[in-house]
C-alpha positions in Angstrom: 169.8 55.7 292.4 168.2 55.7 288.9 165.6 58.4 288.2 163.1 58.0 285.4 162.8 60.8 283.0 159.7 62.9 283.2 157.1 62.6 280.4 157.9 66.2 279.4 161.6 65.2 278.8 160.6 62.5 276.3 161.9 63.2 272.8 159.6 62.5 269.9 160.5 61.8 266.2 159.1 63.9 263.4 156.8 61.1 262.5 155.4 60.9 266.0 154.8 64.7 266.1 153.2 64.6 262.7 150.8 61.9 263.8 149.9 63.6 267.0 149.3 67.0 265.3 147.6 65.3 262.3 149.8 66.9 259.7 152.4 65.6 257.2 156.0 65.1 258.2 157.0 67.7 255.6 154.9 70.3 257.5 156.7 69.4 260.8 160.1 69.8 259.0 158.9 73.2 257.6 157.9 74.4 261.0 161.3 73.4 262.4 163.2 75.2 259.5 161.1 78.3 260.0 161.7 78.3 263.7 158.0 77.8 264.6 158.7 74.5 266.3 161.7 74.1 268.6 163.7 70.9 267.9 167.0 69.2 268.8 169.2 68.5 265.8 170.9 65.1 265.9 174.2 64.4 264.1 173.6 64.1 260.4 174.1 60.5 259.1 172.1 60.7 255.8 171.1 63.5 253.5 168.3 64.6 255.7 168.8 66.1 259.2 167.4 64.1 262.0 165.4 66.0 264.7 163.7 65.3 268.0 161.1 67.4 269.6 160.5 67.6 273.3 157.1 66.2 274.3 156.7 69.3 276.6 157.0 71.5 273.4 154.1 69.7 271.8 152.0 69.8 275.1 152.5 73.6 275.2 151.6 73.9 271.6 148.4 71.9 272.2 147.6 73.8 275.4 147.8 70.6 277.5 
């Protein structure tokens, strides 16, 4: 039996989070580096780290 992931389990990219919060991607990266925003770090392929943020984290931040 296949279960669909809950909406809260969906992972967002930095660009998606920035668009939703109406800030620049650099701001989201800064919040992650300061520990203000919890994120999952993906294996590094390029010079920049890749992160994903849980949709539930953003919902909590926005009070949804």
